[in-house]
PDB file as gemmi writes it, atoms N, CA and C in Angstrom:
CRYST1    1.000    1.000    1.000  90.00  90.00  90.00 P 1                      
ATOM      1  N   MET A   1     -16.434  -2.214  11.582  1.00  0.00           N  
ATOM      2  CA  MET A   1     -15.448  -3.230  11.331  1.00  0.00           C  
ATOM      3  C   MET A   1     -14.741  -2.946   9.992  1.00  0.00           C  
ATOM      4  N   ARG A   2     -13.439  -3.163   9.978  1.00  0.00           N  
ATOM      5  CA  ARG A   2     -12.631  -2.911   8.786  1.00  0.00           C  
ATOM      6  C   ARG A   2     -12.874  -3.971   7.727  1.00  0.00           C  
ATOM      7  N   GLU A   3     -12.961  -3.525   6.484  1.00  0.00           N  
ATOM      8  CA  GLU A   3     -13.115  -4.444   5.366  1.00  0.00           C  
ATOM      9  C   GLU A   3     -11.774  -5.141   5.109  1.00  0.00           C  
ATOM     10  N   ILE A   4     -11.791  -6.463   4.992  1.00  0.00           N  
ATOM     11  CA  ILE A   4     -10.580  -7.238   4.748  1.00  0.00           C  
ATOM     12  C   ILE A   4     -10.483  -7.507   3.252  1.00  0.00           C  
ATOM     13  N   LYS A   5      -9.404  -6.988   2.637  1.00  0.00           N  
ATOM     14  CA  LYS A   5      -9.138  -7.273   1.238  1.00  0.00           C  
ATOM     15  C   LYS A   5      -7.657  -7.062   0.966  1.00  0.00           C  
ATOM     16  N   PHE A   6      -7.221  -7.537  -0.178  1.00  0.00           N  
ATOM     17  CA  PHE A   6      -5.813  -7.536  -0.531  1.00  0.00           C  
ATOM     18  C   PHE A   6      -5.619  -7.083  -1.966  1.00  0.00           C  
ATOM     19  N   ARG A   7      -4.362  -6.802  -2.305  1.00  0.00           N  
ATOM     20  CA  ARG A   7      -3.929  -6.677  -3.687  1.00  0.00           C  
ATOM     21  C   ARG A   7      -2.636  -7.480  -3.771  1.00  0.00           C  
ATOM     22  N   ALA A   8      -2.143  -7.741  -4.979  1.00  0.00           N  
ATOM     23  CA  ALA A   8      -0.954  -8.587  -5.113  1.00  0.00           C  
ATOM     24  C   ALA A   8       0.019  -8.016  -6.130  1.00  0.00           C  
ATOM     25  N   TRP A   9       1.311  -8.093  -5.796  1.00  0.00           N  
ATOM     26  CA  TRP A   9       2.384  -7.744  -6.715  1.00  0.00           C  
ATOM     27  C   TRP A   9       2.885  -9.053  -7.324  1.00  0.00           C  
ATOM     28  N   ILE A  10       2.769  -9.171  -8.656  1.00  0.00           N  
ATOM     29  CA  ILE A  10       3.225 -10.360  -9.369  1.00  0.00           C  
ATOM     30  C   ILE A  10       4.668 -10.098  -9.801  1.00  0.00           C  
ATOM     31  N   LYS A  11       5.614 -10.813  -9.193  1.00  0.00           N  
ATOM     32  CA  LYS A  11       7.034 -10.535  -9.380  1.00  0.00           C  
ATOM     33  C   LYS A  11       7.494 -10.655 -10.827  1.00  0.00           C  
ATOM     34  N   GLU A  12       7.196 -11.773 -11.480  1.00  0.00           N  
ATOM     35  CA  GLU A  12       7.690 -12.015 -12.834  1.00  0.00           C  
ATOM     36  C   GLU A  12       7.147 -10.996 -13.834  1.00  0.00           C  
ATOM     37  N   GLU A  13       5.888 -10.654 -13.692  1.00  0.00           N  
ATOM     38  CA  GLU A  13       5.240  -9.744 -14.640  1.00  0.00           C  
ATOM     39  C   GLU A  13       5.375  -8.279 -14.241  1.00  0.00           C  
ATOM     40  N   LYS A  14       5.884  -8.044 -13.010  1.00  0.00           N  
ATOM     41  CA  LYS A  14       5.973  -6.680 -12.470  1.00  0.00           C  
ATOM     42  C   LYS A  14       4.638  -5.959 -12.650  1.00  0.00           C  
ATOM     43  N   ASP A  15       3.609  -6.602 -12.119  1.00  0.00           N  
ATOM     44  CA  ASP A  15       2.244  -6.115 -12.279  1.00  0.00           C  
ATOM     45  C   ASP A  15       1.550  -6.111 -10.926  1.00  0.00           C  
ATOM     46  N   LEU A  16       0.764  -5.082 -10.677  1.00  0.00           N  
ATOM     47  CA  LEU A  16       0.007  -4.961  -9.439  1.00  0.00           C  
ATOM     48  C   LEU A  16      -1.451  -5.292  -9.718  1.00  0.00           C  
ATOM     49  N   LEU A  17      -1.961  -6.325  -9.062  1.00  0.00           N  
ATOM     50  CA  LEU A  17      -3.345  -6.745  -9.259  1.00  0.00           C  
ATOM     51  C   LEU A  17      -4.224  -6.217  -8.128  1.00  0.00           C  
ATOM     52  N   SER A  18      -5.354  -5.670  -8.497  1.00  0.00           N  
ATOM     53  CA  SER A  18      -6.302  -5.118  -7.522  1.00  0.00           C  
ATOM     54  C   SER A  18      -7.097  -6.237  -6.858  1.00  0.00           C  
ATOM     55  N   TRP A  19      -7.883  -5.875  -5.867  1.00  0.00           N  
ATOM     56  CA  TRP A  19      -8.756  -6.822  -5.176  1.00  0.00           C  
ATOM     57  C   TRP A  19      -9.713  -7.479  -6.164  1.00  0.00           C  
ATOM     58  N   GLU A  20     -10.225  -6.690  -7.085  1.00  0.00           N  
ATOM     59  CA  GLU A  20     -11.145  -7.219  -8.094  1.00  0.00           C  
ATOM     60  C   GLU A  20     -10.436  -8.235  -8.990  1.00  0.00           C  
ATOM     61  N   ASP A  21      -9.167  -7.937  -9.371  1.00  0.00           N  
ATOM     62  CA  ASP A  21      -8.391  -8.873 -10.184  1.00  0.00           C  
ATOM     63  C   ASP A  21      -8.157 -10.182  -9.442  1.00  0.00           C  
ATOM     64  N   LEU A  22      -7.871 -10.086  -8.141  1.00  0.00           N  
ATOM     65  CA  LEU A  22      -7.592 -11.279  -7.350  1.00  0.00           C  
ATOM     66  C   LEU A  22      -8.804 -12.199  -7.229  1.00  0.00           C  
ATOM     67  N   GLN A  23      -9.968 -11.634  -7.347  1.00  0.00           N  
ATOM     68  CA  GLN A  23     -11.173 -12.444  -7.230  1.00  0.00           C  
ATOM     69  C   GLN A  23     -11.501 -13.187  -8.517  1.00  0.00           C  
ATOM     70  N   ALA A  24     -10.785 -12.857  -9.598  1.00  0.00           N  
ATOM     71  CA  ALA A  24     -11.026 -13.521 -10.889  1.00  0.00           C  
ATOM     72  C   ALA A  24     -10.485 -14.946 -10.855  1.00  0.00           C  
ATOM     73  N   GLU A  25     -11.202 -15.841 -11.438  1.00  0.00           N  
ATOM     74  CA  GLU A  25     -10.841 -17.256 -11.430  1.00  0.00           C  
ATOM     75  C   GLU A  25      -9.512 -17.516 -12.140  1.00  0.00           C  
ATOM     76  N   GLU A  26      -9.187 -16.725 -13.168  1.00  0.00           N  
ATOM     77  CA  GLU A  26      -7.959 -16.920 -13.932  1.00  0.00           C  
ATOM     78  C   GLU A  26      -6.727 -16.763 -13.040  1.00  0.00           C  
ATOM     79  N   PHE A  27      -6.773 -15.852 -12.085  1.00  0.00           N  
ATOM     80  CA  PHE A  27      -5.633 -15.641 -11.189  1.00  0.00           C  
ATOM     81  C   PHE A  27      -5.362 -16.898 -10.374  1.00  0.00           C  
ATOM     82  N   TRP A  28      -6.380 -17.467  -9.803  1.00  0.00           N  
ATOM     83  CA  TRP A  28      -6.215 -18.651  -8.962  1.00  0.00           C  
ATOM     84  C   TRP A  28      -5.818 -19.863  -9.784  1.00  0.00           C  
ATOM     85  N   ASP A  29      -6.309 -19.953 -11.022  1.00  0.00           N  
ATOM     86  CA  ASP A  29      -5.892 -21.039 -11.907  1.00  0.00           C  
ATOM     87  C   ASP A  29      -4.390 -20.949 -12.174  1.00  0.00           C  
ATOM     88  N   ALA A  30      -3.884 -19.747 -12.417  1.00  0.00           N  
ATOM     89  CA  ALA A  30      -2.457 -19.545 -12.690  1.00  0.00           C  
ATOM     90  C   ALA A  30      -1.607 -19.929 -11.484  1.00  0.00           C  
ATOM     91  N   LEU A  31      -2.103 -19.696 -10.285  1.00  0.00           N  
ATOM     92  CA  LEU A  31      -1.352 -20.045  -9.079  1.00  0.00           C  
ATOM     93  C   LEU A  31      -1.184 -21.554  -8.913  1.00  0.00           C  
ATOM     94  N   HIS A  32      -2.122 -22.327  -9.435  1.00  0.00           N  
ATOM     95  CA  HIS A  32      -2.098 -23.770  -9.235  1.00  0.00           C  
ATOM     96  C   HIS A  32      -1.469 -24.547 -10.391  1.00  0.00           C  
ATOM     97  N   LYS A  33      -1.019 -23.842 -11.440  1.00  0.00           N  
ATOM     98  CA  LYS A  33      -0.339 -24.510 -12.553  1.00  0.00           C  
ATOM     99  C   LYS A  33       1.071 -24.894 -12.128  1.00  0.00           C  
ATOM    100  N   LYS A  34       1.751 -25.674 -12.974  1.00  0.00           N  
ATOM    101  CA  LYS A  34       3.129 -26.070 -12.679  1.00  0.00           C  
ATOM    102  C   LYS A  34       4.036 -24.861 -12.548  1.00  0.00           C  
ATOM    103  N   THR A  35       3.843 -23.883 -13.399  1.00  0.00           N  
ATOM    104  CA  THR A  35       4.642 -22.658 -13.323  1.00  0.00           C  
ATOM    105  C   THR A  35       3.897 -21.665 -12.443  1.00  0.00           C  
ATOM    106  N   LYS A  36       4.033 -21.832 -11.166  1.00  0.00           N  
ATOM    107  CA  LYS A  36       3.317 -20.975 -10.215  1.00  0.00           C  
ATOM    108  C   LYS A  36       3.847 -19.549 -10.253  1.00  0.00           C  
ATOM    109  N   LEU A  37       2.958 -18.623 -10.105  1.00  0.00           N  
ATOM    110  CA  LEU A  37       3.338 -17.221 -10.029  1.00  0.00           C  
ATOM    111  C   LEU A  37       3.926 -16.920  -8.660  1.00  0.00           C  
ATOM    112  N   GLU A  38       4.977 -16.130  -8.640  1.00  0.00           N  
ATOM    113  CA  GLU A  38       5.484 -15.633  -7.365  1.00  0.00           C  
ATOM    114  C   GLU A  38       4.817 -14.294  -7.126  1.00  0.00           C  
ATOM    115  N   TYR A  39       4.207 -14.156  -5.965  1.00  0.00           N  
ATOM    116  CA  TYR A  39       3.460 -12.935  -5.688  1.00  0.00           C  
ATOM    117  C   TYR A  39       3.632 -12.528  -4.231  1.00  0.00           C  
ATOM    118  N   ILE A  40       3.343 -11.264  -3.986  1.00  0.00           N  
ATOM    119  CA  ILE A  40       3.366 -10.717  -2.627  1.00  0.00           C  
ATOM    120  C   ILE A  40       2.005 -10.098  -2.370  1.00  0.00           C  
ATOM    121  N   LEU A  41       1.327 -10.561  -1.328  1.00  0.00           N  
ATOM    122  CA  LEU A  41       0.030  -9.998  -0.966  1.00  0.00           C  
ATOM    123  C   LEU A  41       0.220  -8.774  -0.076  1.00  0.00           C  
ATOM    124  N   MET A  42      -0.590  -7.762  -0.295  1.00  0.00           N  
ATOM    125  CA  MET A  42      -0.578  -6.549   0.524  1.00  0.00           C  
ATOM    126  C   MET A  42      -1.992  -6.315   1.047  1.00  0.00           C  
ATOM    127  N   GLN A  43      -2.116  -6.140   2.343  1.00  0.00           N  
ATOM    128  CA  GLN A  43      -3.424  -6.004   2.977  1.00  0.00           C  
ATOM    129  C   GLN A  43      -3.898  -4.548   2.982  1.00  0.00           C  
ATOM    130  N   TYR A  44      -5.191  -4.374   2.819  1.00  0.00           N  
ATOM    131  CA  TYR A  44      -5.836  -3.064   2.912  1.00  0.00           C  
ATOM    132  C   TYR A  44      -5.850  -2.628   4.373  1.00  0.00           C  
ATOM    133  N   THR A  45      -5.498  -1.383   4.649  1.00  0.00           N  
ATOM    134  CA  THR A  45      -5.427  -0.886   6.024  1.00  0.00           C  
ATOM    135  C   THR A  45      -6.777  -0.480   6.591  1.00  0.00           C  
ATOM    136  N   GLY A  46      -7.756  -0.306   5.722  1.00  0.00           N  
ATOM    137  CA  GLY A  46      -9.053   0.196   6.180  1.00  0.00           C  
ATOM    138  C   GLY A  46      -9.105   1.713   6.123  1.00  0.00           C  
ATOM    139  N   LEU A  47      -8.003   2.350   5.701  1.00  0.00           N  
ATOM    140  CA  LEU A  47      -7.927   3.811   5.616  1.00  0.00           C  
ATOM    141  C   LEU A  47      -7.819   4.257   4.169  1.00  0.00           C  
ATOM    142  N   LYS A  48      -8.157   5.524   3.940  1.00  0.00           N  
ATOM    143  CA  LYS A  48      -8.025   6.130   2.613  1.00  0.00           C  
ATOM    144  C   LYS A  48      -7.179   7.383   2.741  1.00  0.00           C  
ATOM    145  N   ASP A  49      -6.506   7.740   1.641  1.00  0.00           N  
ATOM    146  CA  ASP A  49      -5.701   8.955   1.681  1.00  0.00           C  
ATOM    147  C   ASP A  49      -6.600  10.173   1.523  1.00  0.00           C  
ATOM    148  N   LYS A  50      -6.004  11.358   1.454  1.00  0.00           N  
ATOM    149  CA  LYS A  50      -6.799  12.591   1.404  1.00  0.00           C  
ATOM    150  C   LYS A  50      -7.642  12.697   0.137  1.00  0.00           C  
ATOM    151  N   ASN A  51      -7.311  11.893  -0.894  1.00  0.00           N  
ATOM    152  CA  ASN A  51      -8.068  11.889  -2.143  1.00  0.00           C  
ATOM    153  C   ASN A  51      -9.079  10.748  -2.212  1.00  0.00           C  
ATOM    154  N   GLY A  52      -9.212   9.984  -1.124  1.00  0.00           N  
ATOM    155  CA  GLY A  52     -10.175   8.894  -1.086  1.00  0.00           C  
ATOM    156  C   GLY A  52      -9.645   7.583  -1.642  1.00  0.00           C  
ATOM    157  N   LYS A  53      -8.342   7.506  -1.954  1.00  0.00           N  
ATOM    158  CA  LYS A  53      -7.738   6.285  -2.480  1.00  0.00           C  
ATOM    159  C   LYS A  53      -7.407   5.343  -1.325  1.00  0.00           C  
ATOM    160  N   GLU A  54      -7.735   4.056  -1.486  1.00  0.00           N  
ATOM    161  CA  GLU A  54      -7.495   3.069  -0.433  1.00  0.00           C  
ATOM    162  C   GLU A  54      -5.997   2.897  -0.190  1.00  0.00           C  
ATOM    163  N   ILE A  55      -5.609   2.846   1.095  1.00  0.00           N  
ATOM    164  CA  ILE A  55      -4.209   2.694   1.475  1.00  0.00           C  
ATOM    165  C   ILE A  55      -3.940   1.229   1.804  1.00  0.00           C  
ATOM    166  N   TYR A  56      -2.942   0.651   1.101  1.00  0.00           N  
ATOM    167  CA  TYR A  56      -2.536  -0.737   1.296  1.00  0.00           C  
ATOM    168  C   TYR A  56      -1.127  -0.802   1.870  1.00  0.00           C  
ATOM    169  N   GLU A  57      -0.814  -1.925   2.485  1.00  0.00           N  
ATOM    170  CA  GLU A  57       0.542  -2.191   2.928  1.00  0.00           C  
ATOM    171  C   GLU A  57       1.469  -2.061   1.713  1.00  0.00           C  
ATOM    172  N   GLY A  58       2.615  -1.416   1.891  1.00  0.00           N  
ATOM    173  CA  GLY A  58       3.562  -1.225   0.796  1.00  0.00           C  
ATOM    174  C   GLY A  58       3.396   0.084   0.059  1.00  0.00           C  
ATOM    175  N   ASP A  59       2.320   0.826   0.336  1.00  0.00           N  
ATOM    176  CA  ASP A  59       2.152   2.130  -0.296  1.00  0.00           C  
ATOM    177  C   ASP A  59       3.153   3.120   0.282  1.00  0.00           C  
ATOM    178  N   ILE A  60       3.541   4.084  -0.532  1.00  0.00           N  
ATOM    179  CA  ILE A  60       4.408   5.163  -0.089  1.00  0.00           C  
ATOM    180  C   ILE A  60       3.539   6.414  -0.016  1.00  0.00           C  
ATOM    181  N   LEU A  61       3.523   7.037   1.161  1.00  0.00           N  
ATOM    182  CA  LEU A  61       2.681   8.201   1.388  1.00  0.00           C  
ATOM    183  C   LEU A  61       3.537   9.444   1.564  1.00  0.00           C  
ATOM    184  N   LYS A  62       3.018  10.576   1.095  1.00  0.00           N  
ATOM    185  CA  LYS A  62       3.721  11.843   1.251  1.00  0.00           C  
ATOM    186  C   LYS A  62       2.939  12.712   2.224  1.00  0.00           C  
ATOM    187  N   LYS A  63       3.679  13.338   3.104  1.00  0.00           N  
ATOM    188  CA  LYS A  63       3.072  14.226   4.085  1.00  0.00           C  
ATOM    189  C   LYS A  63       3.860  15.538   4.066  1.00  0.00           C  
ATOM    190  N   ILE A  64       3.186  16.655   3.962  1.00  0.00           N  
ATOM    191  CA  ILE A  64       3.835  17.961   4.057  1.00  0.00           C  
ATOM    192  C   ILE A  64       3.786  18.367   5.514  1.00  0.00           C  
ATOM    193  N   THR A  65       4.930  18.639   6.086  1.00  0.00           N  
ATOM    194  CA  THR A  65       5.018  18.965   7.503  1.00  0.00           C  
ATOM    195  C   THR A  65       5.558  20.370   7.681  1.00  0.00           C  
ATOM    196  N   SER A  66       4.936  21.098   8.549  1.00  0.00           N  
ATOM    197  CA  SER A  66       5.418  22.431   8.881  1.00  0.00           C  
ATOM    198  C   SER A  66       5.524  22.516  10.396  1.00  0.00           C  
ATOM    199  N   HIS A  67       6.663  22.973  10.891  1.00  0.00           N  
ATOM    200  CA  HIS A  67       6.847  23.144  12.321  1.00  0.00           C  
ATOM    201  C   HIS A  67       6.458  24.565  12.705  1.00  0.00           C  
ATOM    202  N   TYR A  68       5.324  24.675  13.363  1.00  0.00           N  
ATOM    203  CA  TYR A  68       4.795  25.955  13.808  1.00  0.00           C  
ATOM    204  C   TYR A  68       4.711  26.907  12.625  1.00  0.00           C  
ATOM    205  N   ALA A  69       5.237  28.095  12.746  1.00  0.00           N  
ATOM    206  CA  ALA A  69       5.135  29.072  11.667  1.00  0.00           C  
ATOM    207  C   ALA A  69       6.460  29.231  10.931  1.00  0.00           C  
ATOM    208  N   THR A  70       7.381  28.309  11.135  1.00  0.00           N  
ATOM    209  CA  THR A  70       8.704  28.436  10.531  1.00  0.00           C  
ATOM    210  C   THR A  70       8.710  27.846   9.128  1.00  0.00           C  
ATOM    211  N   PRO A  71       8.801  28.688   8.115  1.00  0.00           N  
ATOM    212  CA  PRO A  71       8.930  28.129   6.765  1.00  0.00           C  
ATOM    213  C   PRO A  71      10.366  27.693   6.533  1.00  0.00           C  
ATOM    214  N   PRO A  72      10.727  26.915   5.571  1.00  0.00           N  
ATOM    215  CA  PRO A  72       9.764  26.273   4.671  1.00  0.00           C  
ATOM    216  C   PRO A  72       9.282  24.935   5.233  1.00  0.00           C  
ATOM    217  N   SER A  73       8.201  24.452   4.661  1.00  0.00           N  
ATOM    218  CA  SER A  73       7.711  23.129   5.018  1.00  0.00           C  
ATOM    219  C   SER A  73       8.616  22.090   4.365  1.00  0.00           C  
ATOM    220  N   TYR A  74       8.619  20.874   4.884  1.00  0.00           N  
ATOM    221  CA  TYR A  74       9.392  19.822   4.246  1.00  0.00           C  
ATOM    222  C   TYR A  74       8.499  18.618   4.001  1.00  0.00           C  
ATOM    223  N   GLU A  75       8.927  17.790   3.041  1.00  0.00           N  
ATOM    224  CA  GLU A  75       8.161  16.600   2.707  1.00  0.00           C  
ATOM    225  C   GLU A  75       8.681  15.417   3.497  1.00  0.00           C  
ATOM    226  N   GLU A  76       7.765  14.619   3.987  1.00  0.00           N  
ATOM    227  CA  GLU A  76       8.116  13.398   4.706  1.00  0.00           C  
ATOM    228  C   GLU A  76       7.469  12.239   3.977  1.00  0.00           C  
ATOM    229  N   PHE A  77       8.236  11.170   3.731  1.00  0.00           N  
ATOM    230  CA  PHE A  77       7.713  10.005   3.042  1.00  0.00           C  
ATOM    231  C   PHE A  77       7.608   8.845   4.023  1.00  0.00           C  
ATOM    232  N   ILE A  78       6.499   8.130   3.967  1.00  0.00           N  
ATOM    233  CA  ILE A  78       6.230   7.035   4.884  1.00  0.00           C  
ATOM    234  C   ILE A  78       5.852   5.810   4.059  1.00  0.00           C  
ATOM    235  N   THR A  79       6.452   4.676   4.370  1.00  0.00           N  
ATOM    236  CA  THR A  79       6.066   3.410   3.749  1.00  0.00           C  
ATOM    237  C   THR A  79       5.124   2.701   4.717  1.00  0.00           C  
ATOM    238  N   VAL A  80       3.961   2.318   4.218  1.00  0.00           N  
ATOM    239  CA  VAL A  80       2.949   1.691   5.063  1.00  0.00           C  
ATOM    240  C   VAL A  80       3.364   0.262   5.396  1.00  0.00           C  
ATOM    241  N   SER A  81       3.351  -0.060   6.682  1.00  0.00           N  
ATOM    242  CA  SER A  81       3.672  -1.418   7.117  1.00  0.00           C  
ATOM    243  C   SER A  81       2.931  -1.730   8.410  1.00  0.00           C  
ATOM    244  N   TRP A  82       2.848  -3.017   8.713  1.00  0.00           N  
ATOM    245  CA  TRP A  82       2.206  -3.476   9.944  1.00  0.00           C  
ATOM    246  C   TRP A  82       3.234  -3.407  11.064  1.00  0.00           C  
ATOM    247  N   CYS A  83       2.850  -2.871  12.200  1.00  0.00           N  
ATOM    248  CA  CYS A  83       3.758  -2.730  13.344  1.00  0.00           C  
ATOM    249  C   CYS A  83       3.272  -3.602  14.493  1.00  0.00           C  
ATOM    250  N   PRO A  84       3.893  -4.767  14.696  1.00  0.00           N  
ATOM    251  CA  PRO A  84       3.446  -5.672  15.767  1.00  0.00           C  
ATOM    252  C   PRO A  84       3.495  -5.050  17.158  1.00  0.00           C  
ATOM    253  N   LYS A  85       4.475  -4.160  17.411  1.00  0.00           N  
ATOM    254  CA  LYS A  85       4.593  -3.552  18.736  1.00  0.00           C  
ATOM    255  C   LYS A  85       3.340  -2.767  19.119  1.00  0.00           C  
ATOM    256  N   ILE A  86       2.752  -2.087  18.136  1.00  0.00           N  
ATOM    257  CA  ILE A  86       1.551  -1.300  18.425  1.00  0.00           C  
ATOM    258  C   ILE A  86       0.290  -2.012  17.935  1.00  0.00           C  
ATOM    259  N   SER A  87       0.468  -3.228  17.412  1.00  0.00           N  
ATOM    260  CA  SER A  87      -0.653  -4.014  16.870  1.00  0.00           C  
ATOM    261  C   SER A  87      -1.494  -3.200  15.905  1.00  0.00           C  
ATOM    262  N   GLY A  88      -0.834  -2.565  14.969  1.00  0.00           N  
ATOM    263  CA  GLY A  88      -1.562  -1.777  13.989  1.00  0.00           C  
ATOM    264  C   GLY A  88      -0.659  -1.244  12.898  1.00  0.00           C  
ATOM    265  N   TRP A  89      -1.251  -0.447  12.038  1.00  0.00           N  
ATOM    266  CA  TRP A  89      -0.528   0.152  10.918  1.00  0.00           C  
ATOM    267  C   TRP A  89       0.258   1.358  11.421  1.00  0.00           C  
ATOM    268  N   ASN A  90       1.358   1.680  10.734  1.00  0.00           N  
ATOM    269  CA  ASN A  90       2.211   2.791  11.158  1.00  0.00           C  
ATOM    270  C   ASN A  90       1.694   4.152  10.678  1.00  0.00           C  
ATOM    271  N   ILE A  91       0.418   4.236  10.398  1.00  0.00           N  
ATOM    272  CA  ILE A  91      -0.206   5.505  10.015  1.00  0.00           C  
ATOM    273  C   ILE A  91      -1.430   5.698  10.898  1.00  0.00           C  
ATOM    274  N   ARG A  92      -1.796   6.948  11.111  1.00  0.00           N  
ATOM    275  CA  ARG A  92      -2.953   7.217  11.960  1.00  0.00           C  
ATOM    276  C   ARG A  92      -4.105   7.768  11.135  1.00  0.00           C  
ATOM    277  N   LYS A  93      -5.296   7.396  11.510  1.00  0.00           N  
ATOM    278  CA  LYS A  93      -6.501   7.842  10.806  1.00  0.00           C  
ATOM    279  C   LYS A  93      -6.627   9.361  10.824  1.00  0.00           C  
ATOM    280  N   THR A  94      -6.181   9.986  11.890  1.00  0.00           N  
ATOM    281  CA  THR A  94      -6.336  11.433  12.010  1.00  0.00           C  
ATOM    282  C   THR A  94      -5.317  12.206  11.183  1.00  0.00           C  
ATOM    283  N   ASN A  95      -4.333  11.513  10.615  1.00  0.00           N  
ATOM    284  CA  ASN A  95      -3.273  12.192   9.895  1.00  0.00           C  
ATOM    285  C   ASN A  95      -3.099  11.567   8.508  1.00  0.00           C  
ATOM    286  N   LEU A  96      -4.185  11.516   7.721  1.00  0.00           N  
ATOM    287  CA  LEU A  96      -4.138  10.865   6.423  1.00  0.00           C  
ATOM    288  C   LEU A  96      -3.319  11.687   5.438  1.00  0.00           C  
ATOM    289  N   LYS A  97      -2.604  10.978   4.588  1.00  0.00           N  
ATOM    290  CA  LYS A  97      -1.666  11.585   3.675  1.00  0.00           C  
ATOM    291  C   LYS A  97      -2.064  11.288   2.234  1.00  0.00           C  
ATOM    292  N   GLN A  98      -1.159  11.542   1.295  1.00  0.00           N  
ATOM    293  CA  GLN A  98      -1.416  11.284  -0.113  1.00  0.00           C  
ATOM    294  C   GLN A  98      -0.533  10.150  -0.602  1.00  0.00           C  
ATOM    295  N   ILE A  99      -1.142   9.160  -1.273  1.00  0.00           N  
ATOM    296  CA  ILE A  99      -0.386   8.056  -1.852  1.00  0.00           C  
ATOM    297  C   ILE A  99       0.350   8.571  -3.076  1.00  0.00           C  
ATOM    298  N   ILE A 100       1.669   8.302  -3.136  1.00  0.00           N  
ATOM    299  CA  ILE A 100       2.454   8.727  -4.303  1.00  0.00           C  
ATOM    300  C   ILE A 100       3.041   7.533  -5.050  1.00  0.00           C  
ATOM    301  N   GLY A 101       2.798   6.323  -4.565  1.00  0.00           N  
ATOM    302  CA  GLY A 101       3.300   5.122  -5.217  1.00  0.00           C  
ATOM    303  C   GLY A 101       3.329   3.964  -4.249  1.00  0.00           C  
ATOM    304  N   ASN A 102       4.086   2.923  -4.631  1.00  0.00           N  
ATOM    305  CA  ASN A 102       4.266   1.781  -3.740  1.00  0.00           C  
ATOM    306  C   ASN A 102       5.697   1.263  -3.858  1.00  0.00           C  
ATOM    307  N   ILE A 103       6.103   0.422  -2.914  1.00  0.00           N  
ATOM    308  CA  ILE A 103       7.501   0.010  -2.830  1.00  0.00           C  
ATOM    309  C   ILE A 103       7.946  -0.879  -3.994  1.00  0.00           C  
ATOM    310  N   TYR A 104       7.018  -1.442  -4.753  1.00  0.00           N  
ATOM    311  CA  TYR A 104       7.383  -2.327  -5.842  1.00  0.00           C  
ATOM    312  C   TYR A 104       7.472  -1.586  -7.174  1.00  0.00           C  
ATOM    313  N   GLU A 105       6.543  -0.691  -7.450  1.00  0.00           N  
ATOM    314  CA  GLU A 105       6.555   0.038  -8.714  1.00  0.00           C  
ATOM    315  C   GLU A 105       7.374   1.321  -8.644  1.00  0.00           C  
ATOM    316  N   ASN A 106       7.608   1.849  -7.446  1.00  0.00           N  
ATOM    317  CA  ASN A 106       8.272   3.135  -7.304  1.00  0.00           C  
ATOM    318  C   ASN A 106       9.398   3.096  -6.277  1.00  0.00           C  
ATOM    319  N   SER A 107      10.275   2.116  -6.392  1.00  0.00           N  
ATOM    320  CA  SER A 107      11.351   1.955  -5.407  1.00  0.00           C  
ATOM    321  C   SER A 107      12.300   3.143  -5.378  1.00  0.00           C  
ATOM    322  N   GLU A 108      12.330   3.932  -6.431  1.00  0.00           N  
ATOM    323  CA  GLU A 108      13.202   5.121  -6.457  1.00  0.00           C  
ATOM    324  C   GLU A 108      12.752   6.179  -5.456  1.00  0.00           C  
ATOM    325  N   LEU A 109      11.535   6.083  -4.954  1.00  0.00           N  
ATOM    326  CA  LEU A 109      11.036   7.048  -3.967  1.00  0.00           C  
ATOM    327  C   LEU A 109      11.524   6.755  -2.559  1.00  0.00           C  
ATOM    328  N   LEU A 110      12.055   5.567  -2.342  1.00  0.00           N  
ATOM    329  CA  LEU A 110      12.488   5.184  -0.988  1.00  0.00           C  
ATOM    330  C   LEU A 110      13.797   5.832  -0.612  1.00  0.00           C  
TER     331      LEU A 110                                                      
END                                                                             
């Protein structure tokens, strides 16, 4: 069974909070104050990249693709998202890639 956990992008602070940060009481206290934080939750996919880093929704992944023996190879970038049509993530376990950033901190990669 896949582990369910999240991370959060805090819009005002432009800060990415890990699962461990989200479990801290201070985060939840800040959410319930008058000046509520605006945040975006990103779910863990249950997969890791080729370096063992956990892949979350919103991550940008790099894949080096080569068609048969024809050089040169080219880079393909994929943004991780949930796909309702296939009831799953738009990445496959058998084709794990390398995380190079996320859509909030590295929008220039899109």
